[in-house]
C-alpha positions in Angstrom: 174.0 36.2 252.6 176.3 34.9 249.9 179.8 36.3 249.6 180.4 38.6 246.6 182.8 36.9 244.2 184.7 39.4 242.1 184.4 39.1 238.3 187.8 38.2 236.9 189.1 40.8 234.5 191.7 40.9 231.8 194.4 43.4 232.7 193.3 46.9 231.7 196.4 47.5 229.5 195.6 44.3 227.5 192.0 45.4 227.0 193.1 48.8 225.8 195.9 47.4 223.6 193.4 45.0 221.9 190.8 47.7 221.5 188.2 45.7 223.4 185.2 47.3 225.2 185.0 47.2 228.9 182.2 44.6 228.9 184.3 42.2 226.8 185.1 39.9 229.8 181.5 39.7 231.1 180.1 38.9 227.7 182.7 36.1 227.1 182.2 34.6 230.5 178.4 34.7 230.1 178.6 33.1 226.7 181.0 30.4 228.0 178.6 29.5 230.8 175.7 29.5 228.3 177.6 27.1 226.0 178.3 24.8 228.9 174.7 24.9 230.0 173.4 24.1 226.5 175.9 21.3 226.0 174.8 19.7 229.3 171.1 20.2 228.4 171.4 18.8 224.9 173.8 15.9 225.9 176.6 17.0 223.6 180.3 17.4 224.4 181.1 20.5 226.4 183.2 23.3 224.7 186.9 23.0 225.5 188.3 26.2 227.0 191.8 26.9 228.2 192.0 26.2 231.9 192.5 29.8 233.1 189.5 30.9 231.0 187.4 28.1 232.3 188.2 29.0 235.9 187.4 32.7 235.2 184.0 31.7 233.7 183.2 29.6 236.8 184.1 32.6 239.0 181.8 34.8 236.9 179.0 32.2 237.3 179.4 32.4 241.1 179.3 36.2 241.1 176.2 37.0 243.2 175.8 40.6 242.0 175.2 39.2 238.4 172.6 36.6 239.3 169.1 37.2 238.3 166.5 35.4 240.3 163.1 34.2 239.2 161.3 37.3 240.6 163.5 39.7 238.6 163.4 37.5 235.5 159.6 37.4 235.1 157.4 40.4 235.3 154.4 38.4 236.4 153.3 34.9 237.3 151.6 34.7 233.9 154.9 35.4 232.1 156.6 32.7 234.2 153.8 30.2 233.3 154.1 31.1 229.6 157.8 30.5 229.8 157.3 27.0 231.3 154.7 26.1 228.7 157.1 27.2 225.9 159.9 25.2 227.4 157.7 22.1 227.7 156.7 22.5 224.0 160.4 23.1 223.0 161.4 20.0 225.0 158.6 17.8 223.4 159.7 19.0 219.9 163.3 18.3 220.6 162.4 14.9 222.0 160.5 14.0 218.9 163.4 15.2 216.7 166.0 13.2 218.6 163.8 10.0 218.6 163.2 10.4 214.8 166.9 10.8 214.1 167.8 7.9 216.4 165.4 5.5 214.8 166.3 6.6 211.3 170.0 6.0 211.9 169.2 2.7 213.7 167.2 1.5 210.7 170.0 2.4 208.3 172.5 0.5 210.4 170.2 -2.5 210.5 169.7 -2.5 206.8 173.5 -2.3 206.3 174.0 -5.1 208.8 171.5 -7.3 207.1 172.9 -6.6 203.6 176.4 -7.6 204.6 175.5 -10.5 206.9 173.1 -12.5 204.8 173.9 -16.1 204.2 175.0 -16.9 200.7 172.2 -17.9 198.4 172.3 -21.5 197.1 171.8 -22.2 193.4 
């Protein structure tokens, strides 16, 4: 069995002074982890967090009492298969979008290159 990792918390007096709700830390750490996952998935630079916050978000990710497994996530095998189908469709659409943008920009660069690197015309 995995060891329970405590969720890092902002000192209670700071939370009260700032008027933040008790779930503030969990929300922020979950959103930080989501942002890191999405940046990794979409091949974009990861968000920059101060080192103490980054470490706290990593501890939150490792917290076993917050993990939701596949069985808890999907109410039936049918729901799970629907999720996979939607993800495949989303991935195919994203792939087409990325390819279209890449080749459009590549064509613009090629046009620009040819425009500036043509030999001078002779009279």
